[in-house]
PLY file of the C-alpha trace (Angstrom):
ply
format ascii 1.0
element vertex 275
property float x
property float y
property float z
element edge 274
property int vertex1
property int vertex2
end_header
109.17 -70.15 57.85
107.03 -68.05 60.03
104.21 -69.65 62.26
101.68 -68.19 60.04
103.28 -69.64 56.85
103.11 -73.14 58.74
99.38 -72.46 59.33
98.91 -71.36 55.54
100.63 -74.56 54.05
98.76 -76.85 56.55
95.41 -75.22 55.09
96.71 -74.94 51.58
94.16 -75.56 48.91
96.53 -77.16 46.35
99.95 -76.96 44.98
101.62 -77.06 41.59
104.89 -78.89 41.69
107.60 -76.19 42.37
105.10 -73.83 43.08
105.20 -72.93 39.22
101.93 -72.49 37.08
102.19 -75.49 34.79
99.76 -76.93 32.11
101.60 -80.21 31.85
100.11 -80.87 35.24
96.82 -81.50 33.86
95.55 -84.88 33.00
92.26 -84.21 31.44
91.30 -81.68 28.71
87.76 -80.23 28.38
87.29 -79.16 24.91
85.37 -75.82 24.35
83.77 -74.56 21.34
82.49 -70.81 20.66
78.89 -70.24 20.23
78.71 -66.43 20.34
80.84 -63.24 19.78
79.96 -60.05 21.12
80.69 -57.20 18.62
83.04 -54.46 19.55
86.60 -53.88 20.57
87.27 -54.40 24.42
90.29 -54.03 26.78
88.38 -55.39 30.00
85.06 -56.84 30.75
82.83 -58.30 33.55
79.72 -60.43 33.60
76.77 -61.19 35.86
77.23 -64.85 36.42
73.64 -65.66 36.46
71.86 -62.72 34.67
73.47 -63.03 31.25
74.49 -59.38 31.31
78.16 -58.53 30.02
79.82 -55.17 30.78
82.59 -54.51 28.28
85.09 -51.50 28.70
85.96 -50.15 25.08
89.15 -49.37 23.72
89.22 -45.81 24.97
89.18 -47.21 28.55
86.40 -44.74 29.61
83.19 -46.22 28.24
81.30 -48.84 29.65
78.70 -50.82 27.75
76.11 -53.32 28.88
74.99 -56.08 26.47
72.75 -57.28 25.28
71.24 -53.87 26.24
71.99 -50.54 24.58
72.93 -48.82 27.94
76.35 -47.06 28.25
78.32 -45.15 30.80
81.12 -42.98 30.16
83.10 -40.75 32.73
86.06 -38.81 31.63
86.64 -37.04 34.79
88.54 -39.92 36.58
90.67 -41.10 34.10
90.81 -44.83 32.72
88.36 -47.31 34.21
90.50 -49.92 36.00
88.10 -52.52 37.09
84.36 -53.27 37.15
82.59 -55.54 39.75
79.10 -56.87 38.37
78.47 -59.54 41.04
75.63 -57.33 42.03
73.68 -56.54 38.87
71.57 -54.10 40.58
74.42 -51.93 41.87
77.76 -52.14 39.81
81.00 -50.97 41.26
83.57 -49.07 39.18
87.12 -48.34 40.20
89.02 -45.45 38.77
92.50 -46.33 40.32
94.42 -43.40 38.97
92.01 -40.92 40.84
91.28 -43.28 43.78
87.56 -43.01 43.01
84.63 -45.41 43.09
81.44 -45.04 41.12
78.12 -46.93 41.75
75.71 -47.55 38.95
72.26 -48.80 38.74
71.02 -51.69 36.32
70.55 -49.28 33.64
74.03 -47.72 34.06
72.76 -44.59 35.64
75.07 -43.02 38.47
73.64 -43.58 41.98
76.76 -42.77 44.05
80.39 -42.17 44.36
83.08 -42.43 46.85
86.43 -40.29 47.05
88.65 -42.85 48.84
91.36 -40.26 49.56
88.84 -37.71 51.02
88.09 -40.76 53.61
91.81 -40.96 54.53
92.48 -44.10 52.53
95.32 -43.94 49.91
97.05 -46.13 47.44
94.28 -48.65 46.89
95.22 -51.24 44.38
92.28 -53.40 44.24
88.59 -53.28 45.34
85.34 -55.46 45.14
81.86 -55.57 46.51
81.42 -57.52 49.68
78.60 -60.13 50.21
76.80 -57.68 52.49
76.97 -55.08 49.81
79.86 -53.13 51.44
83.55 -52.72 49.97
86.70 -54.60 50.43
89.82 -52.93 49.35
93.34 -53.56 49.44
95.81 -50.55 50.12
99.63 -50.41 50.19
100.15 -47.52 52.49
99.62 -49.97 55.62
99.34 -53.13 53.41
96.04 -54.17 54.84
92.93 -55.51 53.50
90.00 -53.31 54.91
86.22 -53.52 54.67
84.56 -50.26 54.47
80.92 -49.19 54.00
79.79 -47.13 51.12
80.25 -43.88 53.21
83.75 -44.82 53.73
83.59 -45.79 57.27
85.99 -48.63 58.35
84.15 -51.84 59.36
87.13 -54.32 59.76
90.82 -54.84 58.64
93.63 -57.15 58.61
96.99 -56.87 60.21
99.81 -55.33 58.28
100.72 -58.26 55.83
104.23 -57.33 55.68
104.40 -58.51 59.30
102.98 -61.84 58.40
104.47 -62.90 55.28
108.12 -63.33 54.05
107.28 -61.22 50.97
105.64 -58.12 50.52
102.24 -58.80 48.67
100.65 -56.84 45.76
97.33 -57.61 45.37
95.74 -56.84 41.88
92.50 -58.32 42.15
89.77 -59.14 44.86
86.68 -61.07 45.02
84.22 -61.88 47.51
82.94 -65.39 47.39
80.71 -67.27 50.01
82.34 -66.37 53.50
85.80 -65.61 52.14
87.62 -62.95 50.18
90.26 -63.95 47.61
93.03 -61.76 46.56
95.63 -62.38 43.65
99.16 -61.47 43.88
100.59 -62.24 40.36
103.94 -63.22 41.63
102.93 -65.57 44.38
99.39 -66.93 44.17
96.01 -66.35 45.54
95.24 -65.62 49.23
92.13 -66.18 51.16
90.64 -64.16 54.15
87.79 -64.85 56.39
84.96 -62.31 56.79
87.02 -60.40 59.39
89.72 -59.93 56.84
92.07 -62.20 58.56
94.43 -64.37 56.29
93.55 -67.96 56.60
94.80 -69.86 53.41
97.00 -69.60 50.38
97.23 -71.16 46.69
100.88 -70.84 45.70
100.90 -70.06 41.91
102.89 -67.81 39.71
101.99 -65.97 36.32
98.37 -65.79 37.14
97.00 -62.71 35.59
93.27 -62.63 36.85
90.77 -65.01 38.34
86.96 -65.35 38.94
85.19 -67.81 41.20
81.89 -69.37 40.22
80.07 -72.34 41.44
82.93 -73.39 43.97
85.56 -73.17 41.12
88.35 -70.66 40.54
88.79 -69.84 36.84
92.26 -68.62 36.27
94.09 -66.99 33.29
97.78 -67.22 33.12
100.20 -66.85 30.05
97.16 -66.91 27.84
95.72 -70.10 29.03
92.78 -71.07 31.21
92.96 -73.30 34.38
90.24 -74.39 36.84
90.75 -75.13 40.63
87.99 -76.75 42.33
87.51 -75.43 46.00
85.65 -78.49 47.11
88.11 -81.10 46.07
91.31 -78.86 46.50
92.51 -80.00 43.05
92.84 -78.66 39.64
90.09 -80.14 37.60
91.59 -79.78 34.18
93.03 -77.39 31.57
89.96 -76.25 29.62
91.62 -75.14 26.35
94.60 -73.43 24.91
94.61 -70.22 22.62
98.53 -69.51 22.76
98.83 -66.21 24.38
95.56 -64.85 23.47
93.25 -64.92 26.57
93.23 -61.71 28.48
90.27 -62.31 30.70
87.75 -65.11 31.68
84.35 -64.93 33.38
82.40 -68.14 34.02
78.61 -67.92 33.73
75.50 -70.10 33.78
75.48 -69.69 29.91
79.12 -70.75 29.47
82.58 -69.34 29.78
83.16 -65.90 28.41
86.68 -65.16 27.15
88.33 -62.06 25.99
90.39 -63.15 23.32
92.48 -60.41 21.92
89.96 -57.64 21.95
86.77 -59.86 21.37
84.33 -61.13 24.03
83.58 -64.87 22.96
81.10 -67.19 24.95
82.22 -70.68 24.89
80.53 -73.88 25.99
81.69 -77.54 26.45
81.97 -79.28 23.16
79.71 -82.35 23.10
80.79 -85.33 21.15
78.94 -86.41 18.03
0 1
1 2
2 3
3 4
4 5
5 6
6 7
7 8
8 9
9 10
10 11
11 12
12 13
13 14
14 15
15 16
16 17
17 18
18 19
19 20
20 21
21 22
22 23
23 24
24 25
25 26
26 27
27 28
28 29
29 30
30 31
31 32
32 33
33 34
34 35
35 36
36 37
37 38
38 39
39 40
40 41
41 42
42 43
43 44
44 45
45 46
46 47
47 48
48 49
49 50
50 51
51 52
52 53
53 54
54 55
55 56
56 57
57 58
58 59
59 60
60 61
61 62
62 63
63 64
64 65
65 66
66 67
67 68
68 69
69 70
70 71
71 72
72 73
73 74
74 75
75 76
76 77
77 78
78 79
79 80
80 81
81 82
82 83
83 84
84 85
85 86
86 87
87 88
88 89
89 90
90 91
91 92
92 93
93 94
94 95
95 96
96 97
97 98
98 99
99 100
100 101
101 102
102 103
103 104
104 105
105 106
106 107
107 108
108 109
109 110
110 111
111 112
112 113
113 114
114 115
115 116
116 117
117 118
118 119
119 120
120 121
121 122
122 123
123 124
124 125
125 126
126 127
127 128
128 129
129 130
130 131
131 132
132 133
133 134
134 135
135 136
136 137
137 138
138 139
139 140
140 141
141 142
142 143
143 144
144 145
145 146
146 147
147 148
148 149
149 150
150 151
151 152
152 153
153 154
154 155
155 156
156 157
157 158
158 159
159 160
160 161
161 162
162 163
163 164
164 165
165 166
166 167
167 168
168 169
169 170
170 171
171 172
172 173
173 174
174 175
175 176
176 177
177 178
178 179
179 180
180 181
181 182
182 183
183 184
184 185
185 186
186 187
187 188
188 189
189 190
190 191
191 192
192 193
193 194
194 195
195 196
196 197
197 198
198 199
199 200
200 201
201 202
202 203
203 204
204 205
205 206
206 207
207 208
208 209
209 210
210 211
211 212
212 213
213 214
214 215
215 216
216 217
217 218
218 219
219 220
220 221
221 222
222 223
223 224
224 225
225 226
226 227
227 228
228 229
229 230
230 231
231 232
232 233
233 234
234 235
235 236
236 237
237 238
238 239
239 240
240 241
241 242
242 243
243 244
244 245
245 246
246 247
247 248
248 249
249 250
250 251
251 252
252 253
253 254
254 255
255 256
256 257
257 258
258 259
259 260
260 261
261 262
262 263
263 264
264 265
265 266
266 267
267 268
268 269
269 270
270 271
271 272
272 273
273 274
């Protein structure tokens, strides 16, 4: 084990026995009940956690719809829309991975800017998110670094080559900035935490996690069609919320409840009360 791995495991948030994502590990179950379904067929979505707006990507993977409004955005020049970051509802970030292109939208889904990553000398970007300072974090797999850039493409800070720090080569598929950290998901190993300078400082060892979202100091994770919640304050898994076989594809916690993409429907769930 490398010295950094010793540091990581000394700072580790929490571990599942055998480092395997297991729902048997949970002792408590919080029941959820559906309270609303958003019409349409979607392959992906994101949500403004506090504002109540939901942004769904339709089956053609090029059209973004803002709900409950009637605003739409479609761009067929850059291929499929790979990801949306709606953590800043006044400036959405869209990532077209195949063309290595970023597009910025205002609250009415009008285009206000774009950035060609390749033209800035950044290649093979796999994941991107907005920073808390409204700059950009991105993960690139040429130098295997986490980089922070501004919206003009200038480099602000970056990590070391993570291949030199870890025993395995990381492949991050999702990033999220939360509080003073940046979190990155590798589906084969777990969730990694970086400080504001892009330096790796902690690790949650997990497998079979497909996506995650952090809200109110909790990490909501989807793996094998199930939903699990990890508490960043207590460093424990709170509970298995609910089980849907293998139907859950995405989860976004909000102030109104938990939004789940189940098959191709976006459904809002709230905790079921007794009585």
